[in-house]
C-alpha positions as CSV (number, residue, x, y, z in Angstrom):
1,M,-10.7,-9.9,35.8
2,G,-13.3,-8.1,37.9
3,G,-14.0,-9.5,41.3
4,Y,-10.7,-11.4,41.6
5,P,-8.0,-10.1,44.1
6,R,-4.6,-10.3,42.5
7,V,-1.0,-11.1,43.2
8,G,1.2,-9.2,40.7
9,I,4.6,-10.8,40.0
10,R,7.1,-9.3,37.6
11,Y,8.3,-11.7,35.0
12,E,11.8,-11.6,36.3
13,D,10.6,-12.9,39.7
14,G,8.0,-15.5,38.7
15,V,8.8,-16.5,35.1
16,T,11.8,-18.0,33.5
17,V,12.7,-16.5,30.1
18,E,14.7,-18.6,27.6
19,T,15.9,-16.8,24.5
20,D,19.4,-16.1,23.3
21,T,18.7,-12.4,22.7
22,C,16.8,-11.6,25.9
23,H,19.2,-8.8,26.8
24,R,17.9,-7.0,23.8
25,L,14.3,-8.3,23.5
26,C,13.0,-8.3,27.1
27,M,11.5,-4.8,27.2
28,T,9.4,-3.1,29.8
29,D,6.1,-3.5,28.0
30,K,6.7,-6.7,26.0
31,I,9.0,-9.7,25.4
32,I,10.0,-10.6,21.9
33,L,10.5,-14.4,21.8
34,T,11.7,-14.5,18.2
35,P,13.3,-11.4,16.5
36,P,12.5,-10.1,13.1
37,Y,16.0,-11.1,12.0
38,P,17.6,-13.6,11.7
39,G,15.4,-16.7,11.2
40,N,15.3,-20.1,12.8
41,K,15.1,-18.7,16.4
42,R,13.3,-20.1,19.4
43,G,12.2,-18.6,22.7
44,S,10.1,-19.5,25.7
45,L,8.4,-18.1,28.9
46,W,7.6,-20.5,31.8
47,T,6.0,-19.9,35.1
48,D,7.8,-21.2,38.1
49,V,4.6,-21.6,40.2
50,K,2.1,-24.4,39.7
51,V,-1.6,-23.7,39.3
52,S,-3.3,-25.2,42.4
53,Q,-6.9,-24.7,41.3
54,R,-9.1,-26.4,38.7
55,E,-11.1,-23.3,37.8
56,W,-9.2,-20.5,36.2
57,V,-9.1,-17.8,33.5
58,A,-5.9,-17.1,31.5
59,D,-5.7,-13.9,29.4
60,F,-3.0,-13.8,26.8
61,E,-2.0,-10.9,24.5
62,F,0.4,-11.3,21.7
63,R,1.4,-9.8,18.3
64,V,2.9,-11.4,15.2
65,T,4.6,-9.4,12.5
66,G,6.7,-10.4,9.5
67,P,7.2,-10.3,5.8
68,E,4.6,-11.5,3.3
69,H,5.7,-15.1,3.2
70,G,7.0,-15.3,6.8
71,G,6.4,-18.3,9.0
72,G,6.6,-19.7,12.5
73,N,4.4,-20.9,15.3
74,L,3.4,-19.9,18.8
75,Q,2.4,-22.3,21.6
76,L,0.6,-21.8,24.9
77,W,1.2,-24.8,27.2
78,Y,-0.4,-26.0,30.4
79,T,1.6,-29.1,31.3
80,K,2.7,-31.2,34.2
81,E,6.4,-31.2,33.0
82,G,6.7,-27.3,32.7
83,R,10.0,-25.8,31.5
84,P,12.3,-28.9,32.3
85,G,10.2,-31.2,30.1
86,I,9.2,-28.8,27.3
87,G,11.8,-26.1,27.2
88,T,11.6,-24.2,23.8
89,S,10.0,-27.0,21.9
90,S,7.1,-26.5,19.5
91,V,4.2,-28.9,19.0
92,Y,6.1,-30.3,16.0
93,T,9.3,-31.0,18.0
94,V,8.0,-32.0,21.4
95,E,7.9,-35.7,22.2
96,K,5.7,-36.9,25.1
97,F,4.0,-34.5,27.6
98,E,1.0,-34.5,29.9
99,G,-1.4,-31.6,29.5
100,L,-2.7,-29.0,27.0
101,V,-1.1,-27.1,24.2
102,L,-2.7,-24.4,22.0
103,V,-1.0,-23.9,18.6
104,I,-1.2,-20.6,16.6
105,D,0.3,-21.0,13.1
106,M,-0.4,-21.0,9.4
107,Y,-1.6,-24.6,9.3
108,G,-2.9,-25.8,5.9
109,G,-1.7,-22.7,4.0
110,Q,-4.6,-20.6,5.4
111,A,-4.5,-17.1,6.8
112,G,-4.0,-18.6,10.3
113,S,-5.6,-21.0,12.8
114,I,-5.8,-21.8,16.5
115,R,-5.8,-25.5,17.4
116,G,-6.0,-27.3,20.7
117,F,-4.2,-30.6,21.5
118,L,-4.3,-32.9,24.6
119,N,-1.8,-35.5,25.6
120,D,-1.8,-37.9,28.5
121,G,1.9,-38.6,28.3
122,T,1.7,-41.6,26.0
123,T,1.7,-40.0,22.5
124,D,4.9,-38.9,20.9
125,F,4.0,-35.8,18.9
126,K,7.3,-35.4,17.2
127,N,7.1,-38.8,15.5
128,H,3.4,-38.8,14.9
129,H,2.5,-39.1,11.2
130,H,-0.9,-37.4,11.4
131,L,-0.5,-34.8,14.1
132,E,-3.4,-32.7,12.8
133,S,-5.8,-35.5,13.6
134,L,-5.1,-35.2,17.3
135,A,-6.6,-31.7,17.6
136,F,-9.8,-31.6,19.7
137,G,-10.8,-28.1,18.7
138,H,-9.8,-25.4,16.3
139,C,-10.9,-22.1,14.6
140,D,-9.6,-20.0,11.8
141,Y,-7.9,-16.7,12.9
142,S,-5.8,-14.3,10.8
143,Y,-3.3,-13.2,13.3
144,R,-0.3,-11.8,11.3
145,N,0.4,-8.1,10.8
146,L,-2.7,-6.8,12.5
147,G,-0.9,-3.8,13.9
148,R,-2.3,-4.5,17.4
149,P,-2.1,-7.3,20.0
150,S,-4.4,-10.2,19.6
151,K,-6.3,-11.2,22.8
152,L,-6.6,-14.9,23.6
153,Q,-8.6,-16.2,26.6
154,L,-8.6,-19.7,28.0
155,K,-11.3,-20.5,30.6
156,Q,-12.0,-23.6,32.6
157,D,-14.8,-24.1,35.1
158,S,-17.4,-26.6,36.1
159,S,-19.1,-26.4,32.7
160,G,-16.0,-27.3,30.7
161,F,-13.1,-25.7,28.8
162,E,-13.4,-22.9,26.2
163,V,-11.2,-20.7,24.1
164,N,-12.1,-17.1,23.0
165,V,-10.1,-14.8,20.7
166,D,-10.6,-11.0,20.4
167,G,-13.9,-11.4,22.4
168,N,-15.3,-14.0,20.0
169,P,-15.7,-17.8,20.6
170,C,-13.1,-20.0,19.1
171,F,-14.0,-23.5,20.4
172,R,-15.2,-25.1,23.6
173,S,-15.7,-28.6,25.0
174,D,-17.7,-29.8,28.0
175,K,-15.7,-33.1,28.0
176,V,-12.3,-31.5,28.9
177,L,-11.3,-30.9,32.5
178,L,-7.6,-30.2,33.0
179,P,-6.0,-31.2,36.3
180,S,-4.3,-28.8,38.7
181,E,-0.6,-28.7,39.6
182,N,0.4,-27.8,36.1
183,Y,2.7,-25.1,34.7
184,F,1.8,-22.5,32.2
185,G,4.3,-21.7,29.5
186,I,4.7,-20.0,26.1
187,T,7.1,-21.0,23.3
188,A,7.7,-19.7,19.8
189,A,9.8,-20.8,16.8
190,S,10.5,-18.9,13.6
191,S,11.3,-20.2,10.1
192,D,13.9,-19.2,7.5
193,T,11.7,-16.2,6.6
194,P,10.9,-15.3,10.2
195,D,7.9,-14.0,12.0
196,S,8.5,-11.9,15.1
197,F,6.4,-13.1,18.1
198,E,5.9,-10.5,20.8
199,I,4.3,-11.2,24.2
200,Y,2.4,-8.3,25.8
201,K,0.5,-9.9,28.6
202,F,-0.3,-13.1,30.4
203,I,-2.7,-13.0,33.4
204,L,-3.9,-16.0,35.2
205,S,-7.0,-15.6,37.5
206,T,-8.0,-18.4,39.8
207,T,-11.0,-18.8,42.1
208,A,-10.9,-19.6,45.8
209,T,-13.1,-22.7,45.7
210,Y,-11.4,-25.4,47.8
211,T,-13.1,-28.8,47.7
212,R,-12.5,-32.1,49.6
213,E,-10.5,-33.3,46.6
214,E,-8.4,-30.1,46.7
215,P,-7.7,-29.3,50.4
216,R,-6.0,-26.0,51.0
217,R,-2.3,-26.7,51.2
218,V,-0.3,-25.1,54.0
219,P,3.4,-25.2,53.3
220,A,5.8,-26.5,55.9
221,P,7.8,-23.8,57.7
222,P,11.3,-23.5,56.1
223,A,14.5,-24.0,58.0
224,P,16.0,-20.8,59.5
225,Q,18.8,-20.6,57.0
226,Q,16.4,-21.2,54.0
227,Q,13.9,-18.7,55.4
228,Q,16.7,-16.0,55.7
229,Q,17.7,-16.8,52.1
230,Q,14.1,-16.5,50.8
231,Q,13.7,-13.2,52.6
232,Q,16.9,-11.9,50.9
233,E,15.7,-13.1,47.5
234,Q,12.1,-11.9,47.9
235,A,11.1,-9.3,45.3
236,P,9.9,-5.9,46.7
237,D,7.2,-5.4,44.2
238,I,5.0,-8.4,44.9
239,I,1.5,-7.3,46.0
240,Q,-0.6,-9.9,47.8
241,D,-4.2,-8.9,48.7
242,A,-5.9,-12.2,49.6
243,P,-4.2,-15.5,50.2
244,P,-7.2,-17.6,49.0
245,L,-7.0,-16.2,45.5
246,T,-4.0,-16.3,43.2
247,E,-3.3,-14.5,40.0
248,Q,0.0,-14.4,38.2
249,V,0.7,-11.3,36.2
250,L,3.6,-11.4,33.8
251,N,3.5,-7.8,33.0
252,A,2.4,-6.1,36.2
253,P,3.9,-2.6,35.7
254,S,6.3,-1.1,38.2
255,A,6.6,2.7,38.7
256,P,9.0,3.2,35.8
257,Q,6.7,1.0,33.6
258,Q,3.7,3.2,34.6
259,Q,5.7,6.3,33.6
260,S,6.7,4.7,30.3
261,S,3.0,3.8,29.7
262,A,2.0,7.4,30.4
263,D,4.7,8.6,28.1
264,F,3.6,6.1,25.4
265,T,0.0,7.2,25.7
266,A,1.0,10.9,25.3
267,L,3.2,10.0,22.4
268,Q,0.3,8.0,20.8
269,Q,-2.0,11.0,21.2
270,Q,0.5,13.2,19.6
271,L,0.9,10.8,16.8
272,N,-2.9,10.6,16.3
273,S,-3.0,14.4,16.2
274,A,-0.2,14.5,13.7
275,S,-1.8,11.9,11.6
276,A,-5.1,13.9,11.5
277,S,-3.2,17.0,10.6
278,L,-1.3,15.1,7.9
279,S,-4.6,13.7,6.6
280,T,-6.1,17.2,6.4
281,M,-2.9,18.6,4.7
282,S,-3.0,15.6,2.3
283,S,-6.6,16.4,1.3
284,T,-5.8,20.1,0.8
285,L,-2.7,19.2,-1.3
286,I,-4.7,16.8,-3.4
287,S,-7.3,19.5,-4.1
288,R,-4.6,22.0,-5.0
289,L,-2.9,19.5,-7.2
290,D,-6.2,18.8,-9.0
291,S,-6.7,22.6,-9.6
292,L,-3.1,22.9,-10.8
293,S,-3.6,20.0,-13.2
294,A,-6.7,21.7,-14.6
295,L,-4.7,25.0,-15.0
296,V,-1.9,23.2,-16.7
297,A,-4.3,21.4,-19.1
298,T,-5.9,24.8,-19.9
299,A,-2.5,26.4,-20.5
300,E,-1.5,23.5,-22.8
301,R,-4.6,23.9,-24.9
302,Q,-4.0,27.7,-25.1
303,R,-0.5,27.0,-26.2
304,V,-1.6,24.7,-28.9
305,L,-4.2,27.2,-30.2
306,D,-1.6,30.0,-30.1
307,G,0.7,27.8,-32.2
308,R,-2.0,27.1,-34.7
309,L,-2.8,30.8,-35.0
310,A,0.8,31.7,-35.5
311,A,1.1,29.0,-38.3
312,L,-2.0,30.4,-40.0
313,E,-0.6,33.9,-39.8
314,N,2.7,32.7,-41.4
315,Q,0.8,31.0,-44.2
316,L,-1.3,34.1,-44.9
317,G,1.9,36.3,-45.0
318,E,3.4,33.9,-47.5
319,L,0.2,33.9,-49.6
320,K,0.2,37.7,-49.7
321,Q,3.8,37.8,-50.8
322,T,3.1,35.3,-53.6
323,I,0.1,37.3,-54.8
324,A,2.1,40.5,-54.7
325,L,4.9,39.0,-56.8
326,A,2.4,37.4,-59.2
327,G,0.6,40.8,-59.6
328,K,3.9,42.6,-60.4
329,D,4.9,40.0,-62.9
330,T,1.5,40.1,-64.6
331,G,1.4,43.9,-64.8
332,G,4.8,44.0,-66.4
333,K,3.8,41.4,-69.0
334,F,0.6,43.3,-69.8
335,E,2.5,46.5,-70.3
336,E,5.1,44.7,-72.5
337,M,2.3,43.1,-74.6
338,H,0.5,46.4,-75.0
339,A,3.7,48.1,-76.2
340,K,4.4,45.3,-78.7
341,I,0.8,45.5,-80.0
342,G,1.2,49.3,-80.4
343,E,4.4,48.9,-82.2
344,R,3.0,46.3,-84.6
345,H,-0.1,48.4,-85.2
346,D,2.0,51.4,-86.0
347,A,4.3,49.4,-88.3
348,L,1.2,47.9,-90.0
349,L,-0.3,51.3,-90.6
350,E,2.9,52.7,-92.0
351,G,3.4,49.6,-94.2
352,L,-0.2,49.8,-95.4
353,Q,0.1,53.5,-96.2
354,E,3.3,52.9,-98.1
355,R,1.8,49.9,-99.8
356,V,-1.4,51.7,-100.6
357,G,0.5,54.8,-101.9
358,H,2.6,52.5,-104.1
359,L,-0.3,50.6,-105.4
360,L,-2.1,53.9,-106.1
361,S,0.8,55.3,-107.8
362,A,1.6,52.1,-109.7
363,G,-1.8,50.9,-110.7
364,G,-4.3,53.5,-109.6
365,K,-5.5,53.9,-113.1
366,K,-5.6,50.2,-113.7
367,R,-7.4,49.0,-110.7
368,G,-9.6,52.0,-109.9
369,W,-11.2,53.3,-106.8
370,G,-12.8,50.0,-105.8
371,F,-9.5,48.4,-105.0
372,L,-8.5,51.4,-102.9
373,M,-11.7,51.1,-100.8
374,L,-11.0,47.4,-100.3
375,M,-7.6,48.1,-98.9
376,V,-8.9,50.7,-96.5
377,V,-11.5,48.3,-95.2
378,I,-8.9,45.6,-94.8
379,V,-6.7,48.0,-92.8
380,Q,-9.6,48.9,-90.5
381,V,-10.6,45.3,-90.0
382,G,-7.0,44.4,-89.1
383,G,-6.8,47.2,-86.5
384,L,-10.1,46.1,-84.9
385,A,-8.9,42.5,-84.8
386,G,-5.7,43.5,-83.1
387,Y,-7.6,45.6,-80.5
388,W,-10.1,42.7,-79.9
389,Y,-7.2,40.3,-79.3
390,Y,-5.6,42.7,-76.8
391,R,-8.8,43.1,-74.8
392,K,-9.4,39.4,-74.7
393,R,-5.9,38.7,-73.3
394,R,-6.2,41.5,-70.7
395,D,-9.7,40.3,-69.5
396,G,-8.5,36.7,-69.2
397,S,-5.4,37.5,-67.1
398,V,-5.2,37.0,-63.2
399,K,-6.6,40.0,-61.4
400,K,-5.0,41.2,-58.2
401,Y,-7.2,42.3,-55.2
402,L,-5.5,43.8,-52.2
């Protein structure tokens, strides 16, 4: 927050962490309140210092990841009881408390919502039958698996109370004014199919406006023994610029954290560069695959055409062989027929000559020359008829063209 001097307190010094896996999940840049596995886990973060001002701004960054049907809830508390009264409870398991709680969950089967509840210490939330009716403000917000931290801001000043998320208004009320001397805290609970709730930052900025109702409190000097003990337990990395202003920073980075942040930034830049190179390579590979697919399709069509041409060539070869065999058989049959016709013609002529000679010798005088001429004509007509029949059979046979 610009214009606000700050006091940075590492979470080990000013915040109490309650989770059964903190030795694995309390990291330099985030705290994982509920792990991705197993489910039904709880965790909490509570400040050990009360807020002494009425006007303040709280910036809260978190991220939620999990499977498709994962579940759980995340609460941001500002209560009088603090950690001893709330512990790791959620809005559904807490009984009576005095203060504010913001609930982030999948209420109503929607993509996500942020709801605000107030309690003056008289309402038992755990046993209330219509808890959703107690919300004084809400907005829809899809917070799961965004791949980045969500930014939630709570602000209270003389004009009222408001809640913003990712720079956009969620809800506000000019009738709400929360008291001072309360503790901030964060709790999370996961279901059987768990969501992982990760806390990245919580910064509280308070103004230096002291009124008559809120006189500046000067603590009594501690006893010598208590003062010596406090000096021994005092953290070396607390930076205090201006006593009138107070800001509690859960994740104020130390020197190793700054180095880790620089290494993380360099690694992120390298990953971005590698991602761009992979994207370029992917585009080139897709283009080459398209070209290869076109070539494969062309080769396949060429292969099909070659197969069809080969089949046609085989059919033509078989047809040629059939025609050649048919030509050979027909030529042999014609020659055989021609030989038989010649033999019959010769036999007929010889028979006719003998018959004519016999007839002439036997009854030449009886029948005369007229009968002889008739027999000659009959012989000639028979020869012409045989030759005509031969020509007709030859012209009507299958011709061979090579």
